[in-house]
All heavy atoms as TSV, in Angstrom:
chain	resi	resn	atom	element	x	y	z
A	1	MET	N	N	-16.553	52.132	-3.166
A	1	MET	CA	C	-17.252	52.815	-2.082
A	1	MET	C	C	-16.250	53.785	-1.462
A	1	MET	O	O	-15.020	53.625	-1.462
A	1	MET	CB	C	-17.726	51.776	-1.124
A	1	MET	CG	C	-17.131	51.708	0.260
A	1	MET	SD	S	-17.795	50.463	1.339
A	1	MET	CE	C	-16.697	49.158	1.029
A	2	LYS	N	N	-16.776	54.812	-0.905
A	2	LYS	CA	C	-15.950	55.923	-0.343
A	2	LYS	C	C	-15.946	55.757	1.152
A	2	LYS	O	O	-17.013	55.701	1.785
A	2	LYS	CB	C	-16.535	57.254	-0.743
A	2	LYS	CG	C	-15.603	58.421	-0.513
A	2	LYS	CD	C	-16.229	59.674	-1.048
A	2	LYS	CE	C	-15.122	60.705	-1.315
A	2	LYS	NZ	N	-15.703	61.918	-1.894
A	3	ILE	N	N	-14.801	55.691	1.797
A	3	ILE	CA	C	-14.550	55.618	3.238
A	3	ILE	C	C	-13.519	56.658	3.668
A	3	ILE	O	O	-12.739	57.115	2.777
A	3	ILE	CB	C	-14.223	54.209	3.767
A	3	ILE	CG1	C	-12.850	53.751	3.113
A	3	ILE	CG2	C	-15.246	53.157	3.393
A	3	ILE	CD1	C	-12.385	52.436	3.792
A	4	THR	N	N	-13.489	56.828	4.937
A	4	THR	CA	C	-12.449	57.739	5.428
A	4	THR	C	C	-11.472	56.897	6.205
A	4	THR	O	O	-11.826	56.073	7.115
A	4	THR	CB	C	-13.034	58.813	6.383
A	4	THR	OG1	O	-14.005	59.545	5.660
A	4	THR	CG2	C	-11.969	59.705	6.947
A	5	VAL	N	N	-10.150	57.000	5.833
A	5	VAL	CA	C	-9.112	56.264	6.553
A	5	VAL	C	C	-8.112	57.215	7.215
A	5	VAL	O	O	-7.493	58.059	6.479
A	5	VAL	CB	C	-8.327	55.367	5.526
A	5	VAL	CG1	C	-7.224	54.576	6.222
A	5	VAL	CG2	C	-9.310	54.470	4.763
A	6	ASN	N	N	-8.062	57.161	8.525
A	6	ASN	CA	C	-7.196	58.031	9.293
A	6	ASN	C	C	-7.399	59.487	8.836
A	6	ASN	O	O	-6.413	60.252	8.808
A	6	ASN	CB	C	-5.727	57.658	9.124
A	6	ASN	CG	C	-5.444	56.301	9.762
A	6	ASN	OD1	O	-6.205	55.745	10.503
A	6	ASN	ND2	N	-4.310	55.675	9.388
A	7	GLY	N	N	-8.631	59.864	8.711
A	7	GLY	CA	C	-9.018	61.316	8.382
A	7	GLY	C	C	-8.951	61.647	6.926
A	7	GLY	O	O	-9.312	62.743	6.538
A	8	ASP	N	N	-8.466	60.776	6.026
A	8	ASP	CA	C	-8.436	61.040	4.624
A	8	ASP	C	C	-9.402	60.174	3.851
A	8	ASP	O	O	-9.608	58.992	4.100
A	8	ASP	CB	C	-6.988	60.747	4.082
A	8	ASP	CG	C	-5.937	61.614	4.656
A	8	ASP	OD1	O	-6.191	62.810	4.844
A	8	ASP	OD2	O	-4.813	61.107	4.965
A	9	SER	N	N	-10.041	60.781	2.856
A	9	SER	CA	C	-10.999	60.129	2.057
A	9	SER	C	C	-10.374	59.150	1.064
A	9	SER	O	O	-9.307	59.460	0.430
A	9	SER	CB	C	-11.792	61.159	1.223
A	9	SER	OG	O	-12.813	60.595	0.524
A	10	HIS	N	N	-10.886	57.933	0.952
A	10	HIS	CA	C	-10.394	56.956	0.035
A	10	HIS	C	C	-11.531	56.236	-0.727
A	10	HIS	O	O	-12.584	56.013	-0.154
A	10	HIS	CB	C	-9.641	55.845	0.774
A	10	HIS	CG	C	-8.264	56.241	1.260
A	10	HIS	ND1	N	-7.122	56.108	0.538
A	10	HIS	CD2	C	-7.867	56.895	2.424
A	10	HIS	CE1	C	-6.079	56.559	1.212
A	10	HIS	NE2	N	-6.561	57.067	2.404
A	11	GLU	N	N	-11.303	55.904	-1.969
A	11	GLU	CA	C	-12.206	55.108	-2.768
A	11	GLU	C	C	-11.690	53.751	-2.742
A	11	GLU	O	O	-10.531	53.492	-3.220
A	11	GLU	CB	C	-12.324	55.696	-4.178
A	11	GLU	CG	C	-13.420	55.126	-4.990
A	11	GLU	CD	C	-14.852	55.638	-4.603
A	11	GLU	OE1	O	-14.939	56.794	-4.200
A	11	GLU	OE2	O	-15.766	54.838	-4.658
A	12	VAL	N	N	-12.421	52.762	-2.345
A	12	VAL	CA	C	-11.969	51.321	-2.197
A	12	VAL	C	C	-13.010	50.414	-2.858
A	12	VAL	O	O	-14.172	50.730	-2.970
A	12	VAL	CB	C	-11.728	50.905	-0.705
A	12	VAL	CG1	C	-10.634	51.706	-0.114
A	12	VAL	CG2	C	-12.978	51.022	0.080
A	13	SER	N	N	-12.516	49.213	-3.281
A	13	SER	CA	C	-13.366	48.313	-3.867
A	13	SER	C	C	-13.711	47.168	-2.936
A	13	SER	O	O	-14.743	46.476	-3.116
A	13	SER	CB	C	-12.855	47.718	-5.222
A	13	SER	OG	O	-11.587	47.110	-4.962
A	14	GLY	N	N	-12.895	46.878	-1.947
A	14	GLY	CA	C	-13.125	45.852	-0.964
A	14	GLY	C	C	-14.411	46.137	-0.154
A	14	GLY	O	O	-14.733	47.284	0.088
A	15	THR	N	N	-15.008	45.070	0.347
A	15	THR	CA	C	-16.246	45.260	1.141
A	15	THR	C	C	-16.041	44.820	2.570
A	15	THR	O	O	-16.912	45.083	3.435
A	15	THR	CB	C	-17.451	44.518	0.554
A	15	THR	OG1	O	-17.120	43.168	0.422
A	15	THR	CG2	C	-17.833	45.103	-0.783
A	16	THR	N	N	-14.915	44.123	2.897
A	16	THR	CA	C	-14.657	43.684	4.240
A	16	THR	C	C	-13.399	44.451	4.727
A	16	THR	O	O	-12.583	44.870	3.919
A	16	THR	CB	C	-14.405	42.166	4.378
A	16	THR	OG1	O	-13.213	41.856	3.650
A	16	THR	CG2	C	-15.576	41.375	3.901
A	17	LEU	N	N	-13.284	44.549	6.024
A	17	LEU	CA	C	-12.122	45.251	6.587
A	17	LEU	C	C	-10.860	44.607	6.192
A	17	LEU	O	O	-9.888	45.223	5.874
A	17	LEU	CB	C	-12.244	45.276	8.182
A	17	LEU	CG	C	-11.130	45.936	8.856
A	17	LEU	CD1	C	-10.808	47.332	8.356
A	17	LEU	CD2	C	-11.433	45.946	10.372
A	18	ASP	N	N	-10.799	43.278	6.197
A	18	ASP	CA	C	-9.649	42.474	5.802
A	18	ASP	C	C	-9.262	42.859	4.305
A	18	ASP	O	O	-8.051	43.142	4.029
A	18	ASP	CB	C	-9.945	40.995	5.845
A	18	ASP	CG	C	-8.770	40.119	6.161
A	18	ASP	OD1	O	-7.833	40.654	6.801
A	18	ASP	OD2	O	-8.810	39.017	5.779
A	19	ALA	N	N	-10.207	42.867	3.448
A	19	ALA	CA	C	-9.932	43.162	2.007
A	19	ALA	C	C	-9.425	44.605	1.804
A	19	ALA	O	O	-8.548	44.823	1.005
A	19	ALA	CB	C	-11.151	42.861	1.186
A	20	VAL	N	N	-9.979	45.538	2.540
A	20	VAL	CA	C	-9.616	46.912	2.445
A	20	VAL	C	C	-8.234	47.119	2.989
A	20	VAL	O	O	-7.394	47.832	2.371
A	20	VAL	CB	C	-10.656	47.810	3.105
A	20	VAL	CG1	C	-10.134	49.256	3.261
A	20	VAL	CG2	C	-11.976	47.821	2.367
A	21	LEU	N	N	-7.848	46.470	4.056
A	21	LEU	CA	C	-6.478	46.555	4.524
A	21	LEU	C	C	-5.492	46.127	3.535
A	21	LEU	O	O	-4.443	46.699	3.342
A	21	LEU	CB	C	-6.332	45.799	5.864
A	21	LEU	CG	C	-6.990	46.394	7.077
A	21	LEU	CD1	C	-6.925	45.402	8.248
A	21	LEU	CD2	C	-6.360	47.645	7.443
A	22	ILE	N	N	-5.793	44.943	2.822
A	22	ILE	CA	C	-4.847	44.493	1.776
A	22	ILE	C	C	-4.814	45.488	0.632
A	22	ILE	O	O	-3.753	45.821	0.113
A	22	ILE	CB	C	-5.362	43.098	1.284
A	22	ILE	CG1	C	-5.204	42.049	2.412
A	22	ILE	CG2	C	-4.647	42.699	0.007
A	22	ILE	CD1	C	-5.800	40.751	2.169
A	23	GLU	N	N	-5.979	46.016	0.230
A	23	GLU	CA	C	-6.034	46.982	-0.840
A	23	GLU	C	C	-5.243	48.220	-0.471
A	23	GLU	O	O	-4.583	48.860	-1.393
A	23	GLU	CB	C	-7.532	47.365	-1.060
A	23	GLU	CG	C	-7.746	48.229	-2.252
A	23	GLU	CD	C	-9.256	48.532	-2.522
A	23	GLU	OE1	O	-10.057	47.672	-2.114
A	23	GLU	OE2	O	-9.524	49.505	-3.115
A	24	LEU	N	N	-5.224	48.617	0.718
A	24	LEU	CA	C	-4.514	49.877	1.159
A	24	LEU	C	C	-3.054	49.618	1.447
A	24	LEU	O	O	-2.266	50.565	1.796
A	24	LEU	CB	C	-5.147	50.448	2.359
A	24	LEU	CG	C	-6.545	51.047	2.186
A	24	LEU	CD1	C	-7.147	51.435	3.462
A	24	LEU	CD2	C	-6.616	52.179	1.179
A	25	GLY	N	N	-2.489	48.316	1.174
A	25	GLY	CA	C	-1.222	48.040	1.376
A	25	GLY	C	C	-0.752	47.573	2.778
A	25	GLY	O	O	0.432	47.496	3.094
A	26	TYR	N	N	-1.685	47.246	3.682
A	26	TYR	CA	C	-1.363	46.806	5.015
A	26	TYR	C	C	-1.261	45.313	5.113
A	26	TYR	O	O	-0.726	44.793	6.075
A	26	TYR	CB	C	-2.424	47.339	6.082
A	26	TYR	CG	C	-2.316	48.821	6.246
A	26	TYR	CD1	C	-3.078	49.721	5.551
A	26	TYR	CD2	C	-1.419	49.356	7.137
A	26	TYR	CE1	C	-3.001	51.059	5.685
A	26	TYR	CE2	C	-1.289	50.723	7.320
A	26	TYR	CZ	C	-2.096	51.581	6.637
A	26	TYR	OH	O	-1.969	52.939	6.785
A	27	GLY	N	N	-1.760	44.503	4.189
A	27	GLY	CA	C	-1.615	43.104	4.051
A	27	GLY	C	C	-1.425	42.420	5.448
A	27	GLY	O	O	-2.304	42.274	6.133
A	28	GLU	N	N	-0.182	41.976	5.624
A	28	GLU	CA	C	0.148	41.187	6.889
A	28	GLU	C	C	0.694	42.038	8.013
A	28	GLU	O	O	1.176	41.525	8.978
A	28	GLU	CB	C	1.200	40.100	6.498
A	28	GLU	CG	C	0.683	39.095	5.448
A	28	GLU	CD	C	-0.474	38.288	5.969
A	28	GLU	OE1	O	-0.425	37.838	7.140
A	28	GLU	OE2	O	-1.483	38.082	5.215
A	29	ALA	N	N	0.615	43.396	7.823
A	29	ALA	CA	C	1.131	44.245	8.817
A	29	ALA	C	C	0.478	44.137	10.188
A	29	ALA	O	O	-0.731	43.874	10.229
A	29	ALA	CB	C	1.141	45.734	8.398
A	30	LYS	N	N	1.141	44.233	11.259
A	30	LYS	CA	C	0.564	44.211	12.606
A	30	LYS	C	C	0.038	45.617	12.929
A	30	LYS	O	O	0.798	46.530	13.148
A	30	LYS	CB	C	1.625	43.784	13.647
A	30	LYS	CG	C	2.177	42.420	13.391
A	30	LYS	CD	C	1.194	41.354	13.634
A	30	LYS	CE	C	1.910	40.018	13.459
A	30	LYS	NZ	N	0.904	38.934	13.311
A	31	VAL	N	N	-1.250	45.752	12.835
A	31	VAL	CA	C	-1.886	47.051	13.067
A	31	VAL	C	C	-3.124	46.866	13.931
A	31	VAL	O	O	-3.687	45.696	13.973
A	31	VAL	CB	C	-2.294	47.798	11.777
A	31	VAL	CG1	C	-1.108	48.146	10.942
A	31	VAL	CG2	C	-3.302	46.914	10.969
A	32	ALA	N	N	-3.609	47.913	14.619
A	32	ALA	CA	C	-4.849	47.916	15.384
A	32	ALA	C	C	-5.827	48.646	14.435
A	32	ALA	O	O	-5.466	49.546	13.709
A	32	ALA	CB	C	-4.702	48.679	16.647
A	33	THR	N	N	-7.105	48.186	14.458
A	33	THR	CA	C	-8.121	48.795	13.588
A	33	THR	C	C	-9.359	49.185	14.389
A	33	THR	O	O	-9.743	48.473	15.349
A	33	THR	CB	C	-8.476	47.822	12.463
A	33	THR	OG1	O	-8.894	46.639	12.968
A	33	THR	CG2	C	-7.293	47.597	11.523
A	34	ALA	N	N	-10.021	50.164	13.943
A	34	ALA	CA	C	-11.311	50.618	14.438
A	34	ALA	C	C	-12.195	51.027	13.275
A	34	ALA	O	O	-11.742	51.743	12.360
A	34	ALA	CB	C	-11.155	51.720	15.466
A	35	VAL	N	N	-13.453	50.685	13.364
A	35	VAL	CA	C	-14.439	51.153	12.382
A	35	VAL	C	C	-15.459	51.946	13.104
A	35	VAL	O	O	-16.114	51.471	14.038
A	35	VAL	CB	C	-15.026	49.928	11.620
A	35	VAL	CG1	C	-16.157	50.444	10.718
A	35	VAL	CG2	C	-13.984	49.152	10.826
A	36	ASN	N	N	-15.646	53.175	12.683
A	36	ASN	CA	C	-16.643	54.153	13.342
A	36	ASN	C	C	-16.380	54.172	14.837
A	36	ASN	O	O	-17.324	54.068	15.613
A	36	ASN	CB	C	-18.038	53.739	12.947
A	36	ASN	CG	C	-18.325	53.765	11.550
A	36	ASN	OD1	O	-17.723	54.648	10.803
A	36	ASN	ND2	N	-19.062	52.886	10.992
A	37	GLU	N	N	-15.098	54.223	15.172
A	37	GLU	CA	C	-14.655	54.332	16.590
A	37	GLU	C	C	-14.806	53.163	17.471
A	37	GLU	O	O	-14.645	53.243	18.629
A	37	GLU	CB	C	-15.306	55.626	17.222
A	37	GLU	CG	C	-14.960	56.909	16.529
A	37	GLU	CD	C	-15.664	58.154	17.114
A	37	GLU	OE1	O	-16.207	58.009	18.210
A	37	GLU	OE2	O	-15.588	59.130	16.455
A	38	ALA	N	N	-15.160	52.019	16.848
A	38	ALA	CA	C	-15.248	50.741	17.622
A	38	ALA	C	C	-14.106	49.874	17.186
A	38	ALA	O	O	-13.918	49.508	16.068
A	38	ALA	CB	C	-16.595	50.067	17.295
A	39	PHE	N	N	-13.304	49.393	18.185
A	39	PHE	CA	C	-12.159	48.456	18.006
A	39	PHE	C	C	-12.581	47.231	17.210
A	39	PHE	O	O	-13.595	46.647	17.643
A	39	PHE	CB	C	-11.507	48.202	19.265
A	39	PHE	CG	C	-10.367	47.141	19.197
A	39	PHE	CD1	C	-9.204	47.491	18.523
A	39	PHE	CD2	C	-10.566	45.861	19.626
A	39	PHE	CE1	C	-8.158	46.537	18.489
A	39	PHE	CE2	C	-9.544	44.950	19.553
A	39	PHE	CZ	C	-8.397	45.232	18.991
A	40	VAL	N	N	-11.822	46.788	16.263
A	40	VAL	CA	C	-12.062	45.506	15.599
A	40	VAL	C	C	-10.888	44.630	15.729
A	40	VAL	O	O	-9.808	44.963	15.178
A	40	VAL	CB	C	-12.412	45.762	14.079
A	40	VAL	CG1	C	-12.675	44.406	13.388
A	40	VAL	CG2	C	-13.537	46.654	13.943
A	41	PRO	N	N	-10.905	43.527	16.490
A	41	PRO	CA	C	-9.776	42.622	16.635
A	41	PRO	C	C	-9.387	42.014	15.321
A	41	PRO	O	O	-10.296	41.789	14.367
A	41	PRO	CB	C	-10.235	41.602	17.629
A	41	PRO	CG	C	-11.744	41.738	17.823
A	41	PRO	CD	C	-12.095	43.044	17.197
A	42	ALA	N	N	-8.148	41.549	15.093
A	42	ALA	CA	C	-7.712	40.996	13.862
A	42	ALA	C	C	-8.473	39.789	13.508
A	42	ALA	O	O	-8.809	39.615	12.286
A	42	ALA	CB	C	-6.189	40.608	14.038
A	43	ALA	N	N	-8.982	39.003	14.479
A	43	ALA	CA	C	-9.669	37.773	14.125
A	43	ALA	C	C	-11.098	38.057	13.587
A	43	ALA	O	O	-11.663	37.217	12.921
A	43	ALA	CB	C	-9.899	36.891	15.464
A	44	SER	N	N	-11.620	39.273	13.727
A	44	SER	CA	C	-12.935	39.620	13.283
A	44	SER	C	C	-12.898	40.428	11.972
A	44	SER	O	O	-13.946	40.792	11.384
A	44	SER	CB	C	-13.650	40.481	14.276
A	44	SER	OG	O	-13.813	39.757	15.471
A	45	ARG	N	N	-11.781	40.766	11.455
A	45	ARG	CA	C	-11.637	41.648	10.257
A	45	ARG	C	C	-12.231	41.082	9.010
A	45	ARG	O	O	-12.901	41.777	8.210
A	45	ARG	CB	C	-10.176	41.989	9.962
A	45	ARG	CG	C	-9.573	42.887	11.023
A	45	ARG	CD	C	-8.141	43.165	10.782
A	45	ARG	NE	N	-7.626	43.906	11.966
A	45	ARG	CZ	C	-6.321	43.991	12.189
A	45	ARG	NH1	N	-5.456	43.419	11.379
A	45	ARG	NH2	N	-5.928	44.710	13.279
A	46	ALA	N	N	-12.107	39.754	8.763
A	46	ALA	CA	C	-12.668	39.120	7.528
A	46	ALA	C	C	-14.231	39.155	7.593
A	46	ALA	O	O	-14.878	39.163	6.551
A	46	ALA	CB	C	-12.200	37.736	7.388
A	47	ALA	N	N	-14.755	39.147	8.793
A	47	ALA	CA	C	-16.265	39.096	8.922
A	47	ALA	C	C	-16.805	40.557	9.103
A	47	ALA	O	O	-18.039	40.644	9.198
A	47	ALA	CB	C	-16.648	38.285	10.105
A	48	THR	N	N	-16.018	41.538	9.160
A	48	THR	CA	C	-16.490	42.928	9.341
A	48	THR	C	C	-16.689	43.594	8.042
A	48	THR	O	O	-15.806	43.832	7.236
A	48	THR	CB	C	-15.469	43.731	10.176
A	48	THR	OG1	O	-15.233	43.089	11.409
A	48	THR	CG2	C	-15.939	45.148	10.309
A	49	THR	N	N	-17.975	43.860	7.726
A	49	THR	CA	C	-18.330	44.425	6.397
A	49	THR	C	C	-18.321	45.920	6.528
A	49	THR	O	O	-18.862	46.525	7.512
A	49	THR	CB	C	-19.780	43.933	6.044
A	49	THR	OG1	O	-19.736	42.515	5.985
A	49	THR	CG2	C	-20.183	44.570	4.669
A	50	LEU	N	N	-17.738	46.641	5.568
A	50	LEU	CA	C	-17.669	48.065	5.561
A	50	LEU	C	C	-18.824	48.634	4.689
A	50	LEU	O	O	-19.283	48.034	3.658
A	50	LEU	CB	C	-16.382	48.581	5.074
A	50	LEU	CG	C	-15.152	48.190	5.895
A	50	LEU	CD1	C	-13.868	48.647	5.260
A	50	LEU	CD2	C	-15.281	48.753	7.313
A	51	GLN	N	N	-19.269	49.795	5.046
A	51	GLN	CA	C	-20.386	50.508	4.286
A	51	GLN	C	C	-19.846	51.853	3.781
A	51	GLN	O	O	-18.879	52.389	4.354
A	51	GLN	CB	C	-21.621	50.799	5.180
A	51	GLN	CG	C	-22.173	49.492	5.853
A	51	GLN	CD	C	-22.837	48.614	4.879
A	51	GLN	OE1	O	-23.392	49.068	3.875
A	51	GLN	NE2	N	-22.650	47.303	5.090
A	52	ASP	N	N	-20.465	52.318	2.702
A	52	ASP	CA	C	-20.087	53.601	2.203
A	52	ASP	C	C	-20.176	54.647	3.293
A	52	ASP	O	O	-21.117	54.696	4.081
A	52	ASP	CB	C	-21.025	54.024	1.051
A	52	ASP	CG	C	-20.509	55.180	0.262
A	52	ASP	OD1	O	-19.344	55.177	-0.176
A	52	ASP	OD2	O	-21.377	56.102	0.034
A	53	GLY	N	N	-19.138	55.466	3.552
A	53	GLY	CA	C	-19.135	56.457	4.525
A	53	GLY	C	C	-18.549	56.109	5.845
A	53	GLY	O	O	-18.364	56.933	6.706
A	54	ASP	N	N	-18.116	54.828	6.008
A	54	ASP	CA	C	-17.529	54.379	7.290
A	54	ASP	C	C	-16.244	55.087	7.486
A	54	ASP	O	O	-15.569	55.501	6.577
A	54	ASP	CB	C	-17.292	52.897	7.242
A	54	ASP	CG	C	-18.536	52.057	7.610
A	54	ASP	OD1	O	-19.560	52.667	8.088
A	54	ASP	OD2	O	-18.463	50.868	7.473
A	55	ARG	N	N	-15.829	55.147	8.788
A	55	ARG	CA	C	-14.554	55.767	9.195
A	55	ARG	C	C	-13.696	54.732	9.771
A	55	ARG	O	O	-14.053	54.063	10.704
A	55	ARG	CB	C	-14.811	56.853	10.241
A	55	ARG	CG	C	-15.687	58.020	9.765
A	55	ARG	CD	C	-15.939	59.052	10.861
A	55	ARG	NE	N	-16.270	58.572	12.116
A	55	ARG	CZ	C	-17.544	58.062	12.414
A	55	ARG	NH1	N	-18.500	58.124	11.572
A	55	ARG	NH2	N	-17.780	57.616	13.618
A	56	LEU	N	N	-12.541	54.522	9.129
A	56	LEU	CA	C	-11.576	53.478	9.435
A	56	LEU	C	C	-10.341	54.184	10.026
A	56	LEU	O	O	-9.788	55.080	9.492
A	56	LEU	CB	C	-11.262	52.696	8.240
A	56	LEU	CG	C	-10.104	51.601	8.334
A	56	LEU	CD1	C	-10.432	50.598	9.389
A	56	LEU	CD2	C	-9.958	50.947	7.031
A	57	GLU	N	N	-9.853	53.694	11.214
A	57	GLU	CA	C	-8.699	54.128	11.847
A	57	GLU	C	C	-7.713	52.887	11.817
A	57	GLU	O	O	-8.097	51.776	12.256
A	57	GLU	CB	C	-8.918	54.588	13.234
A	57	GLU	CG	C	-9.682	55.895	13.353
A	57	GLU	CD	C	-8.977	57.023	12.761
A	57	GLU	OE1	O	-7.752	57.214	12.831
A	57	GLU	OE2	O	-9.713	57.972	12.210
A	58	ILE	N	N	-6.495	53.167	11.351
A	58	ILE	CA	C	-5.482	52.129	11.343
A	58	ILE	C	C	-4.302	52.700	12.075
A	58	ILE	O	O	-3.733	53.754	11.800
A	58	ILE	CB	C	-5.010	51.726	9.864
A	58	ILE	CG1	C	-6.288	51.385	9.083
A	58	ILE	CG2	C	-3.938	50.708	9.905
A	58	ILE	CD1	C	-5.997	51.246	7.584
A	59	VAL	N	N	-3.814	51.971	13.121
A	59	VAL	CA	C	-2.759	52.379	13.960
A	59	VAL	C	C	-1.661	51.361	13.976
A	59	VAL	O	O	-1.950	50.188	14.411
A	59	VAL	CB	C	-3.275	52.724	15.377
A	59	VAL	CG1	C	-2.084	53.237	16.231
A	59	VAL	CG2	C	-4.372	53.753	15.354
A	60	ALA	N	N	-0.459	51.713	13.611
A	60	ALA	CA	C	0.644	50.792	13.723
A	60	ALA	C	C	1.412	51.007	15.100
A	60	ALA	O	O	1.461	52.199	15.578
A	60	ALA	CB	C	1.637	51.083	12.604
A	61	PRO	N	N	1.885	49.920	15.678
A	61	PRO	CA	C	2.541	50.069	16.954
A	61	PRO	C	C	3.839	50.854	16.823
A	61	PRO	O	O	4.475	50.762	15.725
A	61	PRO	CB	C	2.833	48.618	17.363
A	61	PRO	CG	C	2.662	47.782	16.208
A	61	PRO	CD	C	1.835	48.564	15.202
A	62	ARG	N	N	4.270	51.563	17.811
A	62	ARG	CA	C	5.495	52.334	17.771
A	62	ARG	C	C	6.347	51.937	18.988
A	62	ARG	O	O	5.824	51.642	20.035
A	62	ARG	CB	C	5.248	53.799	17.856
A	62	ARG	CG	C	4.618	54.323	16.623
A	62	ARG	CD	C	4.543	55.823	16.707
A	62	ARG	NE	N	3.958	56.314	15.486
A	62	ARG	CZ	C	4.307	57.481	14.915
A	62	ARG	NH1	N	5.183	58.275	15.561
A	62	ARG	NH2	N	3.820	57.873	13.841
A	63	GLN	N	N	7.580	51.966	18.785
A	63	GLN	CA	C	8.510	51.693	19.848
A	63	GLN	C	C	9.118	52.993	20.437
A	63	GLN	O	O	9.289	53.981	19.617
A	63	GLN	CB	C	9.627	50.788	19.368
A	63	GLN	CG	C	10.016	49.725	20.261
A	63	GLN	CD	C	11.049	48.811	19.595
A	63	GLN	OE1	O	11.363	48.906	18.430
A	63	GLN	NE2	N	11.579	47.993	20.381
A	64	GLY	N	N	9.376	53.059	21.647
A	64	GLY	CA	C	9.990	54.321	22.181
A	64	GLY	C	C	9.616	54.385	23.663
A	64	GLY	O	O	9.054	53.566	24.294
A	65	GLY	N	N	9.964	55.545	24.193
A	65	GLY	CA	C	9.688	55.698	25.630
A	65	GLY	C	C	9.749	57.089	26.078
A	65	GLY	O	O	9.722	58.087	25.623
């Protein structure tokens, strides 16, 4: 299925947010996620089903000031 990740088009085989994060190499990384501009908590990722054309945002925390 084709989705947009952080503004870039990607072809993925996973159907859940959890599976797609692993497929994209984020595995156990501490990241914040949103699907179609709606925040998805880490505890809900395995139950969040993605559809063709969905927009996924993945944000890693940064340190600084």
